N, C-alpha and C positions, 0 to 999 in steps of 0.2 A: 802560304801565309803562316806567320809565327803563331803557334797555338795560344801564346800568351796575349796576342793582340786581337784574337777573335772576339767579336761582340758577344755579349751574354744574351742568350735568347730567353726571354721570360714567357711563361704560359699566358695565353690570352685570358683576359678577365671578362667576366660577364658584364655586359653593359648595364648601367644603373636602371635604364628603362626596362630591360628584360627582367632584372631582379624584381622590380616593382610590379611588373605584370604577373610574375609567378606568385608573388605574395598576394596579389589581388585575387588571382584565381583560387588560391588556397582558402582565402577568407570567404569568397563567395561560395565555394564548395562547402565550407563549414556551416555557413548560414543556410545553404540549401538543405543540408541534412537536418539541421535544426527545425526547418519548416516542414519536413516530411510528415511528422505526426499530425501537424495542424492540417495539412492537405488530406491526410487519411481520415481525420475527423470530419472534414468537409465532404469527402466522398461518401462516408457513412451516412451523414445527414441527407445527402442528395438521394441516395438509394432509399432512405427512409421516407423522403418526401414523395417518391414515386409510389411507395406502398400506401402512404396516407391518401394520395390522390386516387389510388385504386379503390379505396373505401368510400369515395365520394366526399372527402373532407378537403378543404383548402389547406395546402401545406403551409402557406404563409400565416393563416390564422392559427394553425396548430403550433407552429414554432414560435409565433408571437405569444401564445399562451404559455409556452414553455419558458420563454425569456422572462415574461412577467412573473411567473411563479418562482423563478430562480433569484431575480434581483429587482423585482418591481417595486418593493418597498422595504422598510426596515425589517418587518417580520420575515419576509421572504429571504432577504440577504442573511439574516442571522440563522435562519433554518438551513441555508446552504452551508454556512460555516459549521453548524452542528453536524451535518452529514459529512463534511470534509474532515472533521477531527479523527474519527476512526479510520477513514481512508488514508490519512496522512500517517498515522501510527502503524497501521498494517503495511502500508507501502514502504516505510522505513525498514521494517523487518524483511520484506521481499527484496529490497535493494541490497541489504547486507548478504542475504542468501545468494542472490543472483551474482553479485560481485565475487562471492566465494566459489562460484562454479556449480552451485546446487540449485535445484528448483523446488521451491516450497509451495505446494498446493494445499497445505493444511491450515491456512489461515482461519477458516471457519471453525474448525475444531479447537484451535488454539485460543481464539476469542472466547469460545464457549467455556473452556476449562478455566481460562483466566478469570472470567466473570464468576464462575462457580466458586473458585478458591477465594476470590475477594469477598463474595457474599458470605461464605462459611466463616471466614475470619471475623468479619464485621458483626455477624449475628452471634458469634461465640462470646464476645466480650463487648456488648453494646454500651456499657456504662463507662468505658475508658474515655479519657479526654481526647478531643479531636487532634491535638498536637501529636499524640502517640498513635491513635487508631487510624487516622487518615493515611499517613505514610505506610503503616503496617498493612493496611488493606491494599494499597497500590502495589506494594512489594509482593503481596500474596498473589495478585493477578499476574505480575511479571513472572513469579516462580511457577505458577500453573502453566502459563504459555510456554515457558522455557522447558518445562518437563515434557510437555506434549510435542514440542519441536525437537527435543533432545533424543527422544526414543527413536525416531527415524534417522537422526544424525548418528547415533551410536550403531544402529543396524547397518548403516551405509559404511561407517568407518571400520567396523569389525568384520562384517559379513558380506559387504558389497551389495547390500539390498538396494534396489532402485528407489530413490527417495520420492519420486513422483507417485509410485504405487503406494508406498507406505504412508505418505502424508494424506493421500486421499482416503485410505482405509481408516486412518486415525480420525478423520472427520466423522465418519459413521459411528465409530466407537464413542466419540464425544457426544454425539446426539443421543445415543442410547443411555449414556451415563447421566446426561442432563435430564432425560425423561424419568429415569429411576429416582434421582435425587429430588426433583421437583414434585414428584408424586409420593415421596417417602420422607427421608430424613430432613429435607429442606422445605417441605411444604408449609405454607402459612397456616399456623394454628387456627386463625380466624376462618379459613376456608373449610377446615375440618368441622369447626363448630357450626357453621352455617349449612354444612352438607353439600356445598357446591363443588368442592374438590378441584378447583381451578389450579392447574399446575404452575404455581408461582411461589416465590419465597415471601417471607414477611418483609415489611419495609425496613430498609437499612436505617441505622441511627441517624437522626436528622443533623447531628453535629458534624457528620463527615460528608454531607451532601456538598458537592462542588458548588461554589457560589456563582451566581448569575453575573455575567459581564454587562448585559444590557437588561434593564428592568422590563418585566412583563414579556420576556422572550425566553427561549430555551438555551440561548447561547451561554455556555458555562466556561469555567476556568480551564477545563480540559483542552480547549483550543490553544490556550497559551502554553500548556504543558507540551502539546504536540509541536508547536513552533520551536520551543526550546530544545526538544528532542531532535528535531531536524538539524539544528545547528550543531548539537553534540555529536550526532552521527557523522556529519561532514568532517568535524575535527577528528573523530575516531578513525574514519577510513583514510583520510589524507594527511594526517599529522601524527599518527602513532605507528609504532612498529607492528603491533598486532593487526591494525587495519591495513597496513601495507602488505603484510603477509597474506591476509585474506584476499586482497585484490590480486596479488601475484599468483596465488593458487587458482583463482578464477580465470586469469588471463592465460596461464600456461602451466598446467600441473606438472608436466615432465620437467620443465626448466626449474620449477620451484623445488621439486624433489631432488634434482641434481644439486641445487644450492643448499640443501640440507633442511628444507622446510618440511615438517611432517604433514603432508597433504591431507590424509584422512582426518587428522585431528582438527585441522582448521576448517575442513568442510563440515565436520560435526559442530564446531563452534559457530559457524555461520548459520546452521539450522537452529541451534539453541538460541542465538540472538534474534533470529527471525521470529521464533515462537515467543520469545520474551516480549517483543514489541506488540505482537498480536494479542498476547495476554494482557498487556497494559491497556490496549484499546478496549478489551472487554471490561476491565475494571473501571475505566473512565466512563464507558457507556452506562454502566450500572450506577456509578456515583453521580454522574452529571445529568442523565436524562431519565432513566427508568426508576431509579432509587429502589429497585428490587430486581431479583433475577426472574426472567420470564423465558418461556419457550420461544425459540426462534430469535433470540436476542442478536445473534450475529448479523442477521438481515442481509446476507450476501456480501458483506464488507470484505470477507476473506478473498473472494474472487475479484471484486471490483478494485481492491487494492493492488492486484497484479497489473491491471490495465493502467491504473494511475501511476504506478512505478515505471512501467514501460513508456508511458506518455511523457513522464518527467525525465526520461533518458537515464534512468537508474542513478539519479543524482539526488542526494537528500534535499538540497535547496531547490532543485527543479521540481521536486515533489510538492512543494507548497502551492504554487499556482495550479499544478495538475490536479491536486486533490480538491481544490476549491472549484475547479472547472467541473469535475465529475460529481462533486457534491451538488452543484447547481443543476446538472443534468438529471440527477435522481429526484431532486425537489421539483424541478420544472416538468419532469415527465408526469408526476402526479397531477400537477395543475392542468397539463394538457389533456390528460385523460378525463378529468372532471369537466373541463370547459367544452371540449369538442366531442366527447363521448367516443373517443378512440379506444378500442378494446385494450385491455391490459396486456393481452398476448402481443399486440403490436409494440407496446412499450418495451417488453422483454426482447422482442426481435430487434428493435432499434438499438438497445444497449448491446445486444449480441453482435450487431453489425459494427458498432464502434470497436468492440473487442477484436473482431476479425481484422478490420482494416488497420488498427493501431499495431497489433502484433505482426501483421504482414509487412507493414512499413518498417518495423524494427529489423526483421529478417532481410529486407531489401537493402537497408542501410549497411548491415553487416556484409552483405554480398558485395556491395559497391566498394567498401573499405578493403575487403579481401582482394578484389580485382585490382584495386589501386596499388596495393602492396606487391602483388604478383607482377604487375607491369613495371614497377620500379626495379 
Protein backbone atom coordinates (compact mmCIF):
# COMPACT_ATOMS: atom_id res chain seq x y z
CA UNK A 1 0.00 0.00 0.00
CA UNK A 2 1.21 3.46 -0.89
CA UNK A 3 2.31 5.23 2.29
CA UNK A 4 0.59 8.36 1.07
CA UNK A 5 -2.74 6.50 0.92
CA UNK A 6 -2.53 4.96 4.39
CA UNK A 7 -5.31 6.09 6.72
CA UNK A 8 -4.38 8.48 9.51
CA UNK A 9 -4.69 6.78 12.87
CA UNK A 10 -5.94 9.10 15.58
CA UNK A 11 -5.48 8.31 19.28
CA UNK A 12 -8.61 7.14 21.02
CA UNK A 13 -10.48 9.83 22.87
CA UNK A 14 -11.85 9.45 26.32
CA UNK A 15 -15.57 8.96 26.18
CA UNK A 16 -17.60 11.92 27.47
CA UNK A 17 -19.28 9.66 30.01
CA UNK A 18 -15.90 8.54 31.35
CA UNK A 19 -14.69 12.13 31.62
CA UNK A 20 -17.86 13.11 33.48
CA UNK A 21 -17.48 10.20 35.88
CA UNK A 22 -13.86 11.18 36.58
CA UNK A 23 -14.88 14.74 37.34
CA UNK A 24 -17.71 13.51 39.53
CA UNK A 25 -15.34 11.31 41.53
CA UNK A 26 -12.93 14.22 41.97
CA UNK A 27 -15.79 16.44 43.12
CA UNK A 28 -17.08 13.86 45.57
CA UNK A 29 -13.55 13.28 46.87
CA UNK A 30 -13.15 17.01 47.49
CA UNK A 31 -16.50 17.19 49.27
CA UNK A 32 -15.57 14.13 51.31
CA UNK A 33 -12.31 15.66 52.48
CA UNK A 34 -14.16 18.86 53.34
CA UNK A 35 -16.55 16.90 55.55
CA UNK A 36 -13.79 15.04 57.39
CA UNK A 37 -13.35 17.76 60.05
CA UNK A 38 -17.12 17.75 60.61
CA UNK A 39 -17.01 13.98 61.09
CA UNK A 40 -14.08 14.40 63.47
CA UNK A 41 -16.09 16.89 65.51
CA UNK A 42 -18.99 14.43 65.60
CA UNK A 43 -16.73 11.61 66.81
CA UNK A 44 -15.30 13.85 69.54
CA UNK A 45 -18.82 14.72 70.71
CA UNK A 46 -19.74 11.01 70.63
CA UNK A 47 -16.80 10.08 72.86
CA UNK A 48 -17.70 13.01 75.07
CA UNK A 49 -21.25 11.70 75.30
CA UNK A 50 -19.94 8.37 76.59
CA UNK A 51 -17.94 10.18 79.26
CA UNK A 52 -20.97 12.26 80.24
CA UNK A 53 -23.06 9.10 80.43
CA UNK A 54 -20.46 7.52 82.70
CA UNK A 55 -21.00 10.41 85.12
CA UNK A 56 -24.70 9.62 85.30
CA UNK A 57 -25.82 12.58 83.18
CA UNK A 58 -28.03 12.28 80.13
CA UNK A 59 -25.85 13.30 77.13
CA UNK A 60 -28.88 14.66 75.27
CA UNK A 61 -29.67 16.97 78.18
CA UNK A 62 -26.02 18.02 78.44
CA UNK A 63 -25.63 18.78 74.74
CA UNK A 64 -29.04 20.42 74.67
CA UNK A 65 -27.84 22.79 77.37
CA UNK A 66 -24.70 23.43 75.37
CA UNK A 67 -26.70 24.30 72.26
CA UNK A 68 -29.04 26.51 74.26
CA UNK A 69 -26.09 28.29 75.81
CA UNK A 70 -24.46 28.89 72.43
CA UNK A 71 -27.36 30.07 70.25
CA UNK A 72 -30.47 29.85 72.42
CA UNK A 73 -31.21 33.57 72.48
CA UNK A 74 -29.78 36.94 71.45
CA UNK A 75 -27.56 37.12 74.51
CA UNK A 76 -26.11 33.66 73.90
CA UNK A 77 -25.56 34.26 70.20
CA UNK A 78 -23.80 37.57 70.75
CA UNK A 79 -21.62 36.00 73.44
CA UNK A 80 -20.67 33.29 70.94
CA UNK A 81 -19.60 35.99 68.46
CA UNK A 82 -17.63 37.73 71.20
CA UNK A 83 -15.70 34.51 71.84
CA UNK A 84 -15.29 33.95 68.10
CA UNK A 85 -13.59 37.34 67.60
CA UNK A 86 -10.20 36.54 69.21
CA UNK A 87 -10.36 33.00 67.83
CA UNK A 88 -10.73 34.39 64.31
CA UNK A 89 -7.88 36.88 64.70
CA UNK A 90 -5.53 34.34 66.27
CA UNK A 91 -6.56 31.76 63.67
CA UNK A 92 -5.64 34.14 60.86
CA UNK A 93 -2.14 34.43 62.27
CA UNK A 94 -1.94 30.65 62.68
CA UNK A 95 -3.06 30.24 59.07
CA UNK A 96 -0.32 32.53 57.75
CA UNK A 97 2.31 30.74 59.83
CA UNK A 98 1.18 27.25 58.81
CA UNK A 99 0.93 28.29 55.17
CA UNK A 100 4.53 29.46 55.47
CA UNK A 101 5.65 26.06 56.74
CA UNK A 102 6.18 27.09 60.37
CA UNK A 103 4.18 26.18 63.46
CA UNK A 104 3.23 28.97 65.83
CA UNK A 105 2.37 27.70 69.32
CA UNK A 106 3.00 31.10 70.88
CA UNK A 107 -0.43 32.64 70.44
CA UNK A 108 -1.01 32.87 74.18
CA UNK A 109 2.11 34.91 74.77
CA UNK A 110 1.55 37.07 71.70
CA UNK A 111 -1.99 37.88 72.83
CA UNK A 112 -0.68 38.84 76.27
CA UNK A 113 2.13 41.06 74.99
CA UNK A 114 -0.17 42.69 72.45
CA UNK A 115 -2.67 43.50 75.18
CA UNK A 116 0.09 44.84 77.43
CA UNK A 117 1.45 47.10 74.70
CA UNK A 118 -2.01 48.39 73.84
CA UNK A 119 -2.73 49.09 77.51
CA UNK A 120 0.58 50.87 78.08
CA UNK A 121 0.08 53.16 75.09
CA UNK A 122 -3.55 53.96 75.94
CA UNK A 123 -2.70 54.80 79.57
CA UNK A 124 0.35 56.85 78.60
CA UNK A 125 -1.68 59.45 76.67
CA UNK A 126 -5.27 59.05 77.95
CA UNK A 127 -6.34 62.58 76.94
CA UNK A 128 -5.64 62.12 73.24
CA UNK A 129 -8.71 62.12 70.97
CA UNK A 130 -10.16 58.76 69.98
CA UNK A 131 -9.49 59.33 66.28
CA UNK A 132 -5.76 59.25 67.06
CA UNK A 133 -5.55 57.11 70.20
CA UNK A 134 -7.73 54.20 69.05
CA UNK A 135 -5.72 53.30 65.91
CA UNK A 136 -2.50 53.95 67.81
CA UNK A 137 -3.59 51.53 70.54
CA UNK A 138 -4.51 48.85 68.01
CA UNK A 139 -1.19 49.32 66.21
CA UNK A 140 0.63 49.01 69.54
CA UNK A 141 -1.07 45.64 70.07
CA UNK A 142 -0.07 44.54 66.57
CA UNK A 143 3.52 45.65 67.18
CA UNK A 144 3.71 43.82 70.52
CA UNK A 145 2.46 40.56 69.02
CA UNK A 146 4.73 40.94 65.98
CA UNK A 147 7.73 41.45 68.26
CA UNK A 148 6.86 38.35 70.30
CA UNK A 149 6.38 36.28 67.16
CA UNK A 150 9.39 37.81 65.45
CA UNK A 151 11.89 36.66 68.08
CA UNK A 152 11.29 32.94 67.34
CA UNK A 153 11.15 33.82 63.64
CA UNK A 154 14.59 35.42 63.66
CA UNK A 155 15.99 32.59 65.80
CA UNK A 156 14.73 30.07 63.26
CA UNK A 157 15.95 32.05 60.25
CA UNK A 158 19.40 32.83 61.65
CA UNK A 159 20.19 29.90 63.93
CA UNK A 160 17.75 27.17 62.88
CA UNK A 161 16.08 27.09 66.30
CA UNK A 162 12.92 24.97 66.34
CA UNK A 163 10.00 27.40 66.36
CA UNK A 164 7.72 25.05 68.32
CA UNK A 165 10.02 25.08 71.33
CA UNK A 166 10.85 28.76 71.12
CA UNK A 167 7.23 29.92 70.79
CA UNK A 168 6.16 27.76 73.73
CA UNK A 169 8.95 29.21 75.87
CA UNK A 170 7.97 32.72 74.81
CA UNK A 171 4.52 32.00 76.24
CA UNK A 172 6.01 31.50 79.68
CA UNK A 173 8.13 34.62 79.42
CA UNK A 174 5.03 36.61 78.48
CA UNK A 175 3.18 35.31 81.54
CA UNK A 176 6.00 36.37 83.86
CA UNK A 177 6.27 39.74 82.12
CA UNK A 178 2.54 40.27 82.58
CA UNK A 179 2.74 39.33 86.26
CA UNK A 180 5.55 41.81 86.85
CA UNK A 181 3.93 44.72 84.98
CA UNK A 182 0.46 44.23 86.48
CA UNK A 183 1.93 44.13 89.99
CA UNK A 184 4.31 47.01 89.33
CA UNK A 185 4.43 49.67 86.62
CA UNK A 186 0.94 49.00 85.19
CA UNK A 187 -0.99 48.29 88.39
CA UNK A 188 -4.14 50.33 88.91
CA UNK A 189 -3.35 53.17 91.36
CA UNK A 190 -6.79 52.66 92.91
CA UNK A 191 -5.76 49.13 93.92
CA UNK A 192 -2.71 50.52 95.69
CA UNK A 193 -4.82 53.14 97.46
CA UNK A 194 -7.31 50.52 98.67
CA UNK A 195 -4.55 48.10 99.62
CA UNK A 196 -6.14 45.23 97.67
CA UNK A 197 -3.21 44.96 95.21
CA UNK A 198 -5.28 43.14 92.56
CA UNK A 199 -3.09 42.54 89.52
CA UNK A 200 -4.85 44.66 86.92
CA UNK A 201 -4.30 47.91 85.11
CA UNK A 202 -6.35 51.07 85.38
CA UNK A 203 -9.37 51.34 83.13
CA UNK A 204 -8.58 52.43 79.58
CA UNK A 205 -9.86 55.83 78.37
CA UNK A 206 -13.56 55.50 77.65
CA UNK A 207 -13.29 57.27 74.30
CA UNK A 208 -11.41 54.31 72.79
CA UNK A 209 -13.70 51.55 74.04
CA UNK A 210 -14.94 49.66 71.01
CA UNK A 211 -18.63 50.44 70.43
CA UNK A 212 -21.31 47.82 71.05
CA UNK A 213 -22.97 46.38 67.95
CA UNK A 214 -26.04 45.15 69.85
CA UNK A 215 -27.32 47.16 72.84
CA UNK A 216 -27.09 45.53 76.29
CA UNK A 217 -24.71 42.84 75.03
CA UNK A 218 -20.94 42.43 74.91
CA UNK A 219 -20.79 42.17 71.11
CA UNK A 220 -18.45 44.93 69.98
CA UNK A 221 -16.95 46.33 66.80
CA UNK A 222 -13.97 44.03 67.11
CA UNK A 223 -16.02 41.32 65.43
CA UNK A 224 -16.33 43.51 62.34
CA UNK A 225 -12.59 44.18 62.46
CA UNK A 226 -11.95 40.42 62.54
CA UNK A 227 -14.22 39.82 59.53
CA UNK A 228 -12.45 42.55 57.54
CA UNK A 229 -9.08 41.08 58.49
CA UNK A 230 -10.18 37.64 57.24
CA UNK A 231 -10.95 39.08 53.81
CA UNK A 232 -7.67 41.02 53.75
CA UNK A 233 -5.65 37.94 54.67
CA UNK A 234 -7.34 36.00 51.87
CA UNK A 235 -6.39 38.72 49.40
CA UNK A 236 -2.88 38.86 50.83
CA UNK A 237 -2.21 35.13 50.59
CA UNK A 238 -3.82 34.48 47.19
CA UNK A 239 -3.54 37.80 45.36
CA UNK A 240 -0.13 39.23 46.26
CA UNK A 241 3.44 38.25 45.45
CA UNK A 242 4.50 38.12 49.08
CA UNK A 243 1.53 35.91 49.95
CA UNK A 244 2.32 33.61 47.03
CA UNK A 245 5.92 33.27 48.20
CA UNK A 246 4.83 32.46 51.76
CA UNK A 247 2.57 29.69 50.45
CA UNK A 248 5.28 28.44 48.10
CA UNK A 249 7.76 28.20 50.98
CA UNK A 250 5.21 26.25 52.99
CA UNK A 251 4.41 23.85 50.16
CA UNK A 252 7.97 23.10 49.06
CA UNK A 253 10.93 24.86 50.69
CA UNK A 254 13.47 23.15 48.41
CA UNK A 255 11.71 24.19 45.20
CA UNK A 256 11.22 27.71 46.58
CA UNK A 257 14.91 27.96 47.38
CA UNK A 258 15.76 26.75 43.87
CA UNK A 259 13.46 29.45 42.45
CA UNK A 260 15.39 32.13 44.30
CA UNK A 261 13.00 32.70 47.22
CA UNK A 262 14.86 33.35 50.50
CA UNK A 263 13.11 30.64 52.52
CA UNK A 264 14.31 31.63 56.03
CA UNK A 265 13.25 35.23 55.49
CA UNK A 266 9.71 34.28 54.52
CA UNK A 267 9.44 31.77 57.35
CA UNK A 268 10.41 34.54 59.78
CA UNK A 269 7.89 36.86 58.10
CA UNK A 270 5.15 34.25 58.54
CA UNK A 271 5.87 34.05 62.29
CA UNK A 272 5.96 37.84 62.58
CA UNK A 273 2.59 38.17 60.85
CA UNK A 274 1.18 35.36 62.97
CA UNK A 275 2.25 37.19 66.10
CA UNK A 276 0.86 40.47 64.78
CA UNK A 277 -2.64 39.04 64.43
CA UNK A 278 -2.48 37.45 67.88
CA UNK A 279 -1.37 40.81 69.28
CA UNK A 280 -4.30 42.47 67.55
CA UNK A 281 -6.57 39.90 69.21
CA UNK A 282 -5.18 40.94 72.59
CA UNK A 283 -5.71 44.63 71.88
CA UNK A 284 -9.28 44.02 70.68
CA UNK A 285 -10.05 41.95 73.77
CA UNK A 286 -8.84 44.77 76.02
CA UNK A 287 -10.64 47.52 74.11
CA UNK A 288 -13.85 45.63 73.44
CA UNK A 289 -14.51 43.40 76.46
CA UNK A 290 -12.38 43.98 79.55
CA UNK A 291 -11.49 47.68 79.11
CA UNK A 292 -8.39 47.04 81.24
CA UNK A 293 -5.52 44.57 81.28
CA UNK A 294 -6.08 41.56 83.55
CA UNK A 295 -4.16 38.44 84.45
CA UNK A 296 -5.11 35.50 82.25
CA UNK A 297 -6.59 37.72 79.54
CA UNK A 298 -5.59 35.31 76.78
CA UNK A 299 -8.04 32.72 78.13
CA UNK A 300 -6.67 29.85 76.04
CA UNK A 301 -7.46 31.58 72.74
CA UNK A 302 -3.90 31.01 71.53
CA UNK A 303 -4.37 27.23 71.58
CA UNK A 304 -8.04 27.16 70.59
CA UNK A 305 -7.17 29.34 67.59
CA UNK A 306 -4.96 26.54 66.27
CA UNK A 307 -7.89 24.13 66.28
CA UNK A 308 -10.17 26.71 64.66
CA UNK A 309 -7.58 27.29 61.94
CA UNK A 310 -7.22 23.56 61.22
CA UNK A 311 -10.98 23.09 61.25
CA UNK A 312 -11.26 25.96 58.75
CA UNK A 313 -8.80 24.13 56.46
CA UNK A 314 -6.19 26.87 56.97
CA UNK A 315 -8.25 29.19 54.79
CA UNK A 316 -9.03 32.73 55.97
CA UNK A 317 -12.64 32.60 54.83
CA UNK A 318 -13.13 29.07 56.17
CA UNK A 319 -12.00 30.40 59.52
CA UNK A 320 -15.10 32.57 59.87
CA UNK A 321 -17.64 29.74 60.39
CA UNK A 322 -14.99 27.67 62.18
CA UNK A 323 -14.33 30.40 64.75
CA UNK A 324 -18.04 30.92 65.33
CA UNK A 325 -18.46 27.18 65.87
CA UNK A 326 -15.70 26.98 68.46
CA UNK A 327 -16.85 30.20 70.08
CA UNK A 328 -20.23 28.53 70.49
CA UNK A 329 -18.58 25.45 71.99
CA UNK A 330 -16.77 27.57 74.57
CA UNK A 331 -19.92 29.48 75.54
CA UNK A 332 -22.13 26.37 75.44
CA UNK A 333 -19.70 24.39 77.58
CA UNK A 334 -20.10 26.92 80.39
CA UNK A 335 -23.87 26.64 80.15
CA UNK A 336 -23.67 22.85 80.16
CA UNK A 337 -21.53 22.90 83.28
CA UNK A 338 -23.97 25.16 85.13
CA UNK A 339 -27.10 23.30 84.03
CA UNK A 340 -26.04 19.67 84.41
CA UNK A 341 -23.32 20.02 87.06
CA UNK A 342 -20.81 18.38 84.75
CA UNK A 343 -17.33 18.89 86.28
CA UNK A 344 -15.18 21.54 84.65
CA UNK A 345 -12.50 18.90 84.08
CA UNK A 346 -14.86 17.08 81.72
CA UNK A 347 -15.38 20.30 79.76
CA UNK A 348 -11.63 20.56 79.30
CA UNK A 349 -11.54 16.90 78.30
CA UNK A 350 -14.27 17.46 75.71
CA UNK A 351 -12.41 20.38 74.17
CA UNK A 352 -9.22 18.29 74.22
CA UNK A 353 -10.99 15.48 72.38
CA UNK A 354 -12.13 17.94 69.73
CA UNK A 355 -8.53 19.09 69.33
CA UNK A 356 -7.29 15.50 69.05
CA UNK A 357 -9.86 14.39 66.49
CA UNK A 358 -9.66 17.54 64.36
CA UNK A 359 -5.87 17.48 64.21
CA UNK A 360 -5.89 13.74 63.47
CA UNK A 361 -8.36 14.29 60.64
CA UNK A 362 -6.06 16.90 59.13
CA UNK A 363 -3.14 14.47 59.11
CA UNK A 364 -5.39 11.79 57.61
CA UNK A 365 -6.42 14.11 54.78
CA UNK A 366 -2.79 14.91 54.02
CA UNK A 367 -1.96 11.20 54.01
CA UNK A 368 -4.76 10.52 51.54
CA UNK A 369 -3.61 13.35 49.28
CA UNK A 370 -0.05 12.06 49.37
CA UNK A 371 -1.17 8.54 48.44
CA UNK A 372 -3.28 9.91 45.60
CA UNK A 373 -0.31 11.81 44.22
CA UNK A 374 1.91 8.73 44.57
CA UNK A 375 -0.58 6.50 42.73
CA UNK A 376 -0.84 9.00 39.89
